[in-house]
C-alpha positions as CSV (number, residue, x, y, z in Angstrom):
1,M,0.0,0.1,0.0
2,P,1.3,3.5,-0.7
3,T,2.7,5.5,2.2
4,I,2.2,9.2,2.7
5,S,4.3,11.5,5.0
6,V,2.4,14.3,6.8
7,R,3.5,16.7,9.3
8,K,2.0,16.1,12.7
9,D,1.5,19.8,13.5
10,L,-0.1,20.6,10.2
11,L,-2.3,17.6,10.3
12,F,-3.6,18.3,13.9
13,E,-4.1,21.9,13.0
14,Q,-6.4,20.9,10.1
15,L,-8.3,18.3,12.4
16,G,-8.6,21.3,15.0
17,E,-7.5,18.9,17.8
18,D,-4.5,17.4,19.4
19,Y,-4.0,13.6,19.7
20,S,-1.3,11.4,21.4
21,D,0.4,9.0,19.1
22,A,-1.5,6.2,20.5
23,E,-4.8,8.0,20.1
24,F,-4.0,8.9,16.4
25,D,-3.1,5.3,15.8
26,E,-6.4,4.2,17.0
27,L,-8.1,6.8,14.9
28,C,-6.2,5.7,11.8
29,F,-7.4,2.1,12.5
30,N,-10.9,3.1,13.0
31,F,-10.8,5.1,9.6
32,G,-9.4,2.1,7.8
33,I,-5.7,3.3,7.4
34,E,-2.7,2.6,9.4
35,L,0.0,4.8,11.2
36,D,3.1,3.1,10.1
37,E,5.8,5.1,11.5
38,V,6.6,8.3,13.6
39,V,9.9,10.0,12.8
40,S,11.5,13.3,13.3
41,E,13.0,15.2,10.3
42,K,14.4,18.6,9.9
43,L,12.0,21.2,8.4
44,D,14.5,22.2,5.8
45,P,17.3,19.5,5.2
46,A,19.5,22.1,3.4
47,E,19.9,24.1,6.8
48,D,21.8,22.7,9.6
49,D,20.2,24.6,12.2
50,S,16.5,23.9,10.8
51,P,14.3,22.8,13.5
52,E,13.0,19.2,13.6
53,V,9.3,18.4,13.1
54,I,7.3,15.2,13.8
55,I,6.4,13.3,10.6
56,Y,3.6,10.8,10.4
57,R,4.0,8.0,7.8
58,I,0.6,6.8,7.2
59,E,-0.3,3.6,4.9
60,V,-3.5,4.2,2.9
61,P,-5.4,1.7,0.6
62,A,-4.0,1.6,-2.8
63,N,-7.3,2.5,-4.4
64,R,-8.0,5.5,-2.0
65,Y,-6.5,8.3,-4.1
66,D,-8.3,10.9,-2.2
67,L,-6.1,10.2,0.9
68,L,-2.7,10.6,-0.9
69,C,-2.2,14.3,0.3
70,L,-2.7,16.2,3.6
71,E,-5.8,18.0,2.2
72,G,-7.5,14.8,1.4
73,L,-6.5,13.0,4.5
74,S,-7.5,15.7,6.8
75,R,-10.8,16.2,4.9
76,G,-11.7,12.6,5.2
77,L,-10.8,12.4,8.9
78,Q,-12.9,15.5,9.7
79,I,-15.8,14.0,7.9
80,F,-15.3,10.7,9.8
81,L,-15.2,12.5,13.1
82,K,-18.4,14.5,12.0
83,K,-16.6,17.9,12.3
84,I,-17.7,18.7,8.7
85,T,-19.9,17.4,6.2
86,A,-18.6,16.0,2.6
87,P,-18.3,19.3,0.3
88,C,-20.2,19.4,-3.0
89,Y,-17.7,19.5,-5.9
90,R,-18.8,21.4,-9.1
91,S,-17.3,22.1,-12.5
92,L,-18.3,25.7,-13.6
93,K,-18.5,27.5,-16.9
94,P,-16.7,30.9,-16.8
95,N,-18.3,34.2,-17.6
96,G,-16.5,34.3,-20.9
97,P,-15.6,31.7,-23.4
98,L,-14.3,28.3,-22.3
99,H,-10.7,27.3,-22.9
100,R,-10.4,24.7,-25.6
101,F,-7.8,21.7,-25.6
102,I,-7.7,20.1,-29.1
103,I,-6.5,16.5,-29.5
104,K,-4.8,15.9,-32.8
105,P,-5.2,12.6,-34.6
106,E,-1.3,11.9,-34.7
107,T,-1.4,11.4,-30.9
108,A,-3.0,8.1,-31.2
109,Q,0.5,6.7,-32.2
110,V,1.8,7.3,-28.7
111,R,-0.7,8.6,-25.9
112,P,-4.2,9.0,-27.4
113,F,-6.1,10.4,-24.6
114,A,-6.1,13.8,-22.8
115,V,-8.3,15.8,-20.5
116,A,-8.0,19.3,-18.8
117,A,-9.3,21.7,-16.2
118,V,-8.5,25.1,-14.6
119,L,-8.2,26.1,-11.0
120,R,-9.1,29.8,-10.8
121,N,-8.0,32.3,-8.2
122,I,-5.9,29.7,-6.2
123,T,-3.7,30.6,-3.3
124,F,-0.6,28.7,-2.6
125,N,1.8,28.9,0.3
126,K,5.0,26.8,0.8
127,V,3.1,23.8,2.5
128,S,0.2,23.7,0.0
129,Y,2.5,24.1,-3.0
130,K,4.6,21.1,-1.8
131,S,1.5,19.1,-1.1
132,F,0.4,19.9,-4.7
133,I,3.7,18.5,-6.2
134,D,3.8,15.5,-3.8
135,L,0.2,14.4,-4.8
136,Q,1.2,14.5,-8.6
137,D,4.1,12.3,-7.7
138,K,2.0,9.9,-5.8
139,L,-0.6,9.7,-8.6
140,H,2.2,9.2,-11.2
141,Q,3.6,6.2,-9.1
142,N,0.3,4.7,-8.2
143,L,-2.6,5.3,-10.5
144,G,-0.4,6.3,-13.5
145,R,1.9,3.2,-13.1
146,R,4.9,5.2,-13.1
147,R,3.5,7.5,-16.0
148,A,3.2,4.6,-18.4
149,L,-0.7,4.9,-18.1
150,V,-1.2,8.6,-17.0
151,S,0.8,11.6,-16.5
152,M,-0.2,15.0,-15.7
153,G,1.2,18.4,-16.1
154,T,0.5,21.8,-14.2
155,H,0.9,25.3,-15.7
156,D,0.7,28.8,-14.9
157,L,-2.2,29.8,-16.9
158,D,-1.5,33.5,-17.1
159,T,1.8,32.8,-19.0
160,V,0.0,31.2,-22.1
161,E,-3.0,31.7,-24.2
162,G,-5.6,29.2,-25.4
163,P,-6.7,27.3,-27.4
164,F,-4.2,24.6,-26.5
165,T,-3.4,21.8,-28.8
166,Y,-2.1,18.3,-28.2
167,E,0.0,17.1,-30.8
168,A,2.7,14.6,-31.7
169,H,5.8,15.3,-33.8
170,P,9.3,13.7,-34.6
171,P,11.7,14.3,-31.7
172,D,13.9,16.5,-33.8
173,E,10.9,18.9,-34.5
174,I,10.3,19.6,-30.8
175,K,12.4,22.2,-29.1
176,F,11.9,24.1,-25.9
177,K,13.3,24.9,-22.5
178,P,12.4,22.1,-20.0
179,L,11.7,22.8,-16.4
180,N,14.5,24.2,-14.5
181,Q,16.8,24.3,-17.3
182,K,18.8,27.4,-18.7
183,K,18.4,26.7,-22.5
184,E,16.3,25.0,-25.0
185,Y,16.8,21.4,-26.1
186,T,15.3,19.2,-28.7
187,A,13.3,16.2,-27.6
188,R,16.1,14.0,-28.8
189,E,18.7,16.0,-26.9
190,M,16.4,15.6,-23.7
191,M,16.5,12.0,-24.0
192,D,20.4,12.2,-23.5
193,L,20.0,15.0,-21.0
194,Y,17.8,13.0,-18.7
195,S,19.3,9.6,-19.1
196,G,21.6,10.3,-16.1
197,D,18.7,12.1,-14.1
198,S,17.8,9.9,-11.1
199,H,14.1,11.2,-11.2
200,L,13.3,11.2,-14.9
201,K,15.5,8.5,-16.4
202,S,13.1,5.8,-15.7
203,Y,10.4,7.3,-17.7
204,L,12.3,7.9,-20.9
205,P,11.6,4.4,-22.3
206,I,7.8,5.1,-22.4
207,I,8.3,7.3,-25.6
208,R,12.0,6.9,-26.4
209,D,11.4,4.5,-29.4
210,K,8.3,6.0,-30.6
211,P,8.3,7.6,-34.1
212,V,6.7,10.8,-32.7
213,Y,6.6,12.3,-29.3
214,P,3.5,14.0,-27.6
215,V,3.7,17.9,-27.0
216,I,1.2,20.5,-25.9
217,Y,1.2,23.8,-27.4
218,D,-0.8,27.1,-26.8
219,R,-2.0,29.5,-29.4
220,N,1.3,31.2,-29.8
221,R,3.2,27.7,-30.2
222,V,4.7,28.1,-26.7
223,I,5.2,24.4,-25.4
224,L,3.6,23.7,-22.2
225,S,5.0,20.1,-21.8
226,M,6.2,17.0,-23.5
227,P,4.3,14.4,-21.6
228,P,5.0,12.0,-19.8
229,I,8.5,13.4,-19.5
230,V,8.9,17.0,-18.5
231,N,7.0,20.3,-18.2
232,G,8.3,23.5,-19.9
233,E,10.2,26.2,-17.9
234,H,7.7,28.8,-19.5
235,T,4.6,27.7,-17.7
236,K,6.2,26.7,-14.3
237,I,3.9,27.4,-11.5
238,T,5.2,29.3,-8.3
239,L,3.9,30.5,-5.1
240,D,2.5,33.6,-7.0
241,T,0.6,31.6,-9.4
242,K,-3.1,32.4,-9.4
243,N,-4.7,30.3,-12.3
244,V,-3.6,26.8,-12.9
245,F,-4.0,24.9,-16.1
246,L,-4.0,21.2,-15.5
247,D,-3.5,18.6,-18.3
248,V,-3.6,14.9,-18.0
249,T,-2.6,12.6,-20.7
250,G,-2.3,8.8,-21.1
251,T,-3.4,5.5,-22.6
252,D,-6.3,5.0,-20.4
253,L,-9.3,7.6,-20.6
254,N,-10.9,6.5,-17.3
255,K,-7.8,6.7,-15.4
256,C,-7.0,10.2,-16.9
257,K,-10.4,11.3,-15.7
258,I,-9.8,9.9,-12.3
259,V,-6.5,11.8,-11.9
260,L,-8.0,15.0,-13.2
261,D,-10.9,14.7,-10.6
262,T,-8.6,13.9,-7.8
263,L,-6.3,16.8,-8.5
264,V,-9.2,19.2,-8.7
265,T,-11.2,17.9,-5.7
266,M,-8.0,18.0,-3.4
267,F,-6.8,21.4,-4.3
268,S,-9.8,23.4,-5.3
269,C,-10.1,24.1,-1.3
270,Y,-7.4,26.8,-2.0
271,C,-9.5,28.7,-4.7
272,D,-11.6,31.7,-3.9
273,N,-14.7,29.7,-4.8
274,Q,-14.0,26.6,-3.0
275,F,-14.3,23.1,-4.3
276,T,-15.1,24.4,-8.0
277,A,-13.2,24.1,-11.1
278,E,-13.4,25.8,-14.4
279,S,-14.7,23.5,-17.3
280,V,-12.3,23.2,-20.4
281,E,-13.6,22.0,-23.7
282,V,-11.7,18.9,-25.0
283,E,-12.0,18.4,-28.7
284,K,-11.2,15.0,-30.3
285,D,-12.2,13.7,-33.8
286,G,-14.7,16.5,-34.1
287,K,-16.5,15.8,-30.7
288,V,-16.3,18.0,-27.8
289,E,-16.5,17.0,-24.2
290,L,-16.4,19.2,-20.9
291,Y,-13.8,18.3,-18.3
292,P,-13.6,17.8,-15.4
293,E,-16.5,15.7,-15.1
294,L,-16.8,15.5,-11.2
295,K,-19.4,13.2,-11.7
296,Y,-21.7,11.9,-8.9
297,W,-23.7,8.6,-9.2
298,D,-26.3,6.7,-7.2
299,K,-26.5,3.1,-5.9
300,C,-29.3,1.6,-4.0
301,V,-28.1,-1.0,-1.5
302,D,-30.5,-3.4,0.7
303,A,-29.9,-2.7,4.3
304,K,-30.8,-6.5,5.2
305,K,-28.0,-7.5,2.8
306,I,-25.4,-5.1,4.4
307,N,-26.3,-6.2,7.8
308,S,-26.1,-9.9,6.8
309,K,-22.7,-9.5,4.9
310,I,-21.1,-7.9,8.0
311,G,-22.8,-9.8,10.8
312,I,-24.6,-6.9,12.4
313,D,-28.1,-6.0,13.0
314,I,-28.6,-2.1,12.7
315,K,-31.5,0.0,11.3
316,P,-31.2,1.6,7.7
317,E,-30.9,5.0,9.3
318,A,-27.9,4.0,11.2
319,I,-26.3,2.5,8.1
320,A,-26.9,5.7,6.2
321,N,-25.2,7.7,9.0
322,L,-22.2,5.4,8.8
323,L,-21.9,5.8,5.3
324,C,-21.9,9.7,5.6
325,K,-18.9,9.3,7.8
326,M,-17.0,7.6,5.0
327,C,-17.4,10.7,2.4
328,L,-20.4,9.1,1.0
329,Q,-23.8,10.8,0.9
330,A,-26.6,8.3,2.0
331,V,-30.4,8.5,2.9
332,V,-33.0,5.9,3.4
333,D,-35.0,5.4,0.3
334,D,-38.3,7.3,0.3
335,T,-40.3,4.6,-1.5
336,D,-38.8,1.6,0.2
337,H,-37.4,2.0,3.6
338,K,-35.4,-1.3,3.4
339,F,-33.1,0.2,0.8
340,I,-30.4,3.1,1.2
341,K,-29.8,5.4,-1.7
342,V,-25.9,6.1,-1.7
343,T,-24.5,8.9,-3.8
344,I,-20.8,8.4,-4.7
345,P,-18.8,11.4,-5.1
346,P,-15.9,12.1,-7.6
347,T,-13.4,11.6,-4.8
348,R,-14.4,8.0,-4.3
349,A,-13.2,6.3,-7.6
350,D,-12.5,3.1,-5.5
351,V,-16.3,2.6,-5.1
352,I,-17.3,0.5,-7.9
353,H,-19.7,-2.4,-6.7
354,E,-22.0,-2.9,-3.8
355,C,-19.4,-4.7,-1.9
356,D,-17.3,-1.5,-1.7
357,I,-20.2,0.2,0.1
358,I,-20.7,-2.6,2.4
359,E,-17.1,-2.6,3.4
360,D,-17.4,1.2,4.1
361,V,-20.1,0.4,6.5
362,A,-18.2,-2.3,8.2
363,I,-15.1,0.3,8.7
364,A,-17.4,2.9,10.0
365,Y,-19.1,0.6,12.3
366,G,-15.8,-0.7,13.6
367,F,-14.3,-4.1,13.0
368,N,-13.7,-4.5,16.8
369,E,-17.4,-3.9,17.4
370,I,-18.5,-6.8,15.3
371,T,-19.6,-9.6,17.6
372,K,-17.8,-12.9,17.1
373,E,-20.0,-15.9,16.6
374,F,-19.8,-19.5,15.4
375,P,-21.0,-20.2,11.8
376,R,-24.6,-21.5,11.6
377,T,-23.5,-24.3,9.3
378,N,-21.1,-27.1,10.0
379,T,-18.6,-27.8,7.4
380,I,-15.6,-30.3,7.3
381,A,-12.6,-29.0,5.2
382,Q,-10.7,-31.2,2.9
383,Q,-7.9,-30.9,0.4
384,L,-9.0,-30.8,-3.2
385,A,-8.5,-34.2,-4.9
386,I,-6.2,-32.8,-7.5
387,N,-4.0,-31.1,-5.0
388,K,-3.9,-34.2,-2.8
389,L,-2.8,-36.2,-5.8
390,S,-0.3,-33.7,-6.8
391,D,1.3,-33.6,-3.4
392,L,1.5,-37.4,-3.4
393,L,3.1,-37.5,-6.7
394,R,5.6,-34.8,-5.9
395,E,6.9,-36.9,-3.0
396,E,7.1,-40.2,-5.1
397,L,9.0,-38.4,-8.0
398,A,11.5,-36.9,-5.5
399,Q,12.1,-40.4,-4.1
400,A,12.5,-41.6,-7.6
401,G,15.5,-39.2,-8.1
402,Y,13.9,-36.3,-9.9
403,T,14.3,-32.7,-8.6
404,E,11.3,-30.5,-8.4
405,A,11.2,-27.1,-10.5
406,L,8.8,-24.2,-10.1
407,T,8.7,-22.1,-13.4
408,F,6.7,-19.1,-14.4
409,A,3.0,-19.5,-15.4
410,L,3.6,-17.1,-18.3
411,C,6.1,-17.5,-21.1
412,S,6.8,-16.2,-24.5
413,R,5.0,-17.2,-27.8
414,D,8.2,-18.6,-29.1
415,D,8.6,-21.0,-26.1
416,V,5.6,-22.8,-26.9
417,G,5.8,-22.3,-30.8
418,V,8.8,-21.9,-32.7
419,K,11.3,-23.5,-30.1
420,L,8.9,-26.5,-29.8
421,R,8.6,-26.6,-33.7
422,K,4.9,-25.9,-33.5
423,K,2.8,-23.0,-35.0
424,I,1.5,-20.5,-32.3
425,T,-1.8,-20.1,-34.4
426,E,-2.5,-23.6,-34.1
427,I,-2.1,-23.7,-30.3
428,P,-5.2,-22.7,-28.1
429,A,-3.2,-20.3,-25.9
430,V,-4.4,-17.5,-23.8
431,H,-2.5,-14.3,-25.0
432,I,-1.8,-11.2,-22.7
433,S,-3.1,-8.3,-24.6
434,N,-0.4,-5.9,-23.5
435,P,2.5,-7.8,-22.3
436,K,5.3,-6.0,-20.4
437,T,8.1,-8.1,-21.8
438,V,8.5,-10.7,-24.5
439,E,9.2,-13.3,-21.8
440,F,5.5,-13.1,-20.5
441,Q,3.3,-13.1,-23.6
442,I,0.9,-16.0,-23.0
443,A,-0.2,-18.3,-20.3
444,R,1.9,-21.5,-20.6
445,T,0.2,-24.5,-22.6
446,T,2.9,-26.9,-21.5
447,L,5.4,-27.2,-18.7
448,L,8.1,-28.4,-21.0
449,P,9.7,-25.1,-21.8
450,G,9.9,-24.0,-18.3
451,I,11.9,-27.1,-17.4
452,L,14.2,-26.9,-20.4
453,K,15.0,-23.3,-19.4
454,T,15.6,-24.4,-15.9
455,I,18.0,-27.0,-17.3
456,N,19.8,-24.1,-19.5
457,S,20.5,-22.3,-16.2
458,N,21.9,-25.3,-14.5
459,K,24.1,-26.9,-17.3
460,S,27.1,-26.5,-14.9
461,M,25.6,-29.2,-12.6
462,P,26.8,-32.9,-12.9
463,L,24.7,-35.1,-15.2
464,P,22.2,-36.6,-15.4
465,L,19.7,-33.7,-14.8
466,K,16.4,-35.1,-13.9
467,L,13.8,-32.5,-13.2
468,F,9.9,-32.6,-12.9
469,E,7.1,-30.0,-12.2
470,I,3.4,-30.6,-11.4
471,S,1.6,-27.3,-12.1
472,D,-1.3,-25.8,-14.0
473,T,-1.3,-25.0,-17.8
474,V,-3.9,-22.9,-19.4
475,M,-5.9,-23.6,-22.6
476,K,-8.5,-21.7,-24.4
477,E,-12.0,-23.4,-24.0
478,S,-15.1,-21.6,-25.4
479,E,-17.5,-23.7,-23.4
480,T,-16.5,-22.2,-20.1
481,D,-17.7,-18.9,-18.7
482,V,-14.4,-17.3,-18.9
483,G,-13.3,-18.8,-22.2
484,S,-10.4,-20.8,-20.7
485,S,-9.5,-23.8,-18.4
486,N,-6.5,-24.7,-16.2
487,F,-5.2,-28.3,-16.4
488,R,-2.9,-29.9,-13.8
489,M,-0.1,-31.4,-15.7
490,L,3.0,-33.5,-14.6
491,C,6.2,-33.0,-16.8
492,A,9.5,-34.9,-16.2
493,V,12.7,-34.4,-18.3
494,N,15.8,-36.7,-18.1
495,Y,19.0,-34.7,-19.5
496,D,22.0,-36.7,-20.0
497,K,24.7,-37.8,-22.5
498,T,22.2,-40.2,-23.9
499,P,18.4,-39.3,-24.2
500,G,17.2,-42.1,-21.7
501,F,13.8,-42.9,-23.3
502,E,13.9,-46.1,-21.2
503,V,14.4,-44.0,-18.0
504,I,11.5,-41.7,-18.6
505,H,9.4,-44.6,-19.7
506,G,10.3,-46.4,-16.4
507,L,9.1,-43.2,-14.7
508,L,5.7,-43.6,-16.5
509,D,5.4,-47.1,-15.4
510,R,6.1,-46.1,-11.8
511,I,3.6,-43.4,-11.9
512,M,1.0,-45.9,-13.1
513,Q,1.9,-48.4,-10.4
514,L,1.3,-45.7,-7.8
515,L,-2.1,-44.8,-9.3
516,D,-3.1,-48.4,-9.5
517,V,-3.5,-48.4,-13.3
518,P,-2.5,-51.8,-14.7
519,F,-0.6,-52.1,-18.1
520,S,-3.0,-53.2,-21.0
521,A,-1.1,-55.5,-23.2
522,N,-4.2,-55.7,-25.6
523,K,-4.2,-51.8,-25.8
524,D,-7.7,-51.4,-24.6
525,K,-9.8,-49.6,-21.9
526,T,-8.6,-51.9,-18.9
527,G,-5.4,-50.0,-18.2
528,Y,-2.6,-47.9,-19.6
529,Y,-0.5,-48.4,-22.7
530,I,1.6,-46.2,-25.2
531,K,1.0,-45.8,-28.9
532,A,3.4,-44.6,-31.5
533,A,2.8,-41.1,-32.7
534,D,4.4,-38.2,-34.8
535,D,4.9,-34.9,-33.1
536,A,7.2,-32.0,-34.3
537,T,8.7,-31.6,-30.8
538,Y,10.0,-35.1,-30.7
539,F,12.5,-37.0,-32.7
540,P,10.8,-39.0,-35.5
541,G,10.1,-42.6,-34.4
542,R,10.9,-41.8,-30.9
543,C,7.5,-40.4,-29.6
544,A,4.5,-42.1,-28.1
545,E,1.3,-41.2,-26.9
546,V,0.1,-42.1,-23.3
547,Y,-3.5,-43.8,-23.0
548,V,-5.2,-44.7,-19.9
549,W,-8.4,-46.5,-19.8
550,G,-8.7,-45.6,-23.5
551,Q,-8.1,-41.7,-23.1
552,Q,-5.2,-40.0,-24.3
553,I,-3.6,-38.1,-21.5
554,G,-0.2,-37.2,-22.7
555,K,3.0,-37.9,-24.5
556,L,6.5,-39.1,-23.9
557,G,9.7,-39.2,-26.1
558,V,13.1,-38.2,-27.2
559,L,13.3,-34.4,-27.8
560,H,14.1,-33.2,-31.3
561,P,17.6,-31.9,-31.7
562,E,16.2,-28.5,-32.9
563,V,14.2,-28.2,-29.5
564,I,17.5,-29.0,-27.7
565,T,19.5,-26.3,-29.5
566,A,16.5,-23.7,-29.3
567,F,16.7,-23.8,-25.7
568,E,20.7,-23.6,-25.7
569,L,21.2,-27.1,-24.6
570,N,24.0,-29.3,-25.9
571,M,23.0,-33.0,-24.6
572,P,20.0,-35.1,-25.7
573,A,16.9,-35.4,-23.5
574,A,13.7,-37.2,-23.1
575,S,10.4,-36.0,-21.6
576,L,7.2,-37.0,-20.2
577,E,4.0,-34.8,-19.9
578,I,0.6,-36.2,-18.9
579,N,-2.6,-34.8,-17.7
580,L,-3.5,-35.5,-13.9
581,E,-7.1,-34.2,-14.2
582,Y,-8.2,-37.3,-15.7
583,F,-7.5,-39.5,-12.7
584,C,-9.6,-37.2,-10.5
585,R,-12.4,-37.3,-12.8
586,R,-12.3,-41.0,-13.0
587,Q,-12.9,-41.0,-9.3
């Protein structure tokens, strides 16, 4: 969970009350957060004689973006303590024309979405200014996934003129003075400039290899920023800034909206007209939308269901009061008093389903206040049959001289395709839509590549290397509700100077003996047998299918030399892979 650092004196000033560390720790627990650490730090680390202040480091839930700054945390605690009511956030149109933010089509190549807002007549001091910057950093790291999904820029509106355009150009065509620099650089030069910057270097790969870089201009072609890397020096905000233009760009429109709403709701308290933001027209593909949305939405929840889920028995009115303590607006439904109408504000992006509302009731009621009781139903727990079988086989295979491996559930397309001499288009694999690396592109359909890569990493060990793994593979299955199914597989490999087909065959015989499956000499449904087969992964004439009670459950054989070299091995190997699910279904 993210941790925020707040000064104790500033927080208690906002709360209008002093607490001991123990009392504040209890308050945090009751509110659903945790006081992680209490430390002393210099107010200004650059000055040796700077006074020390007490810092509270507080862990907040990862999806509570409204608690990532002093303003949001103090406001939430005040509402929880019933010292204030939740404010109403509004997006207003100015008396004159609205600012327009135009998204050009070429941005689709790099970061296609953008939203914007204006904070009018805002007043910063050193504390609020620092908090404003810190919140942006927290949102970049948390919701923005280190700026890969979302990044934001804040600009002094009085230094530029609208309309603003969000464009994308080749890096050599972009040139401006970046934040805190003395001269202008092209975008390509900035990549070199910031490659040694401890703060910005980790963000450079997001756009470095793109053909075009995103950039925001004003009417006079003054560059506001080059997201997600750096803002321009020209629009730098200071303590004297009165009007702030906020831009949020990214690859996920919904997350862009959440970030914009969070920034606006947290810091509009410093505007002359509190808790309001000025709307901006965002134009894309000829369509115009107004942002920020600051959207409220309603959800009706059954009071009986809330009581049942939590294990309490309180009236609907009491439930509504508890929800109001959690920054939600709640009233008992006028038409049906068994239901509670809950209004979710723009600050609570974490509330998505009914269960989120029920959780807030439990927090406000107090987990320690819930009476412990025995379940009304008696159940006897037992291990799943497939897990019990897996554990028993793991022990037996280890006693047979095989070492267990545990490999990644994700692999590359080449691991199950090209390297095994198969066509990936013919494999019913579950593909990751946006893989982070080429090593994790699909869910594995076989355990064999993982074991071969494990052998590759242990080639220096004395031969023979006899490894096994019992884990799940994933295959597409259109008949299931999620479109795929897991299969518990057993895979074993013998890697030695000779393939050792007889060794792996002996392991199959031992497994069948343990499972009480007799050998079927007539190759019928009375037991198990192997049948010659052709498979591109295996050496021709040295592959067989394994049948149990007439059902094919796997294959064994000597691996093809091209498979061996594809995994950078230099000795022959034989493998066995069977499906264990069949034995549990047979029961």
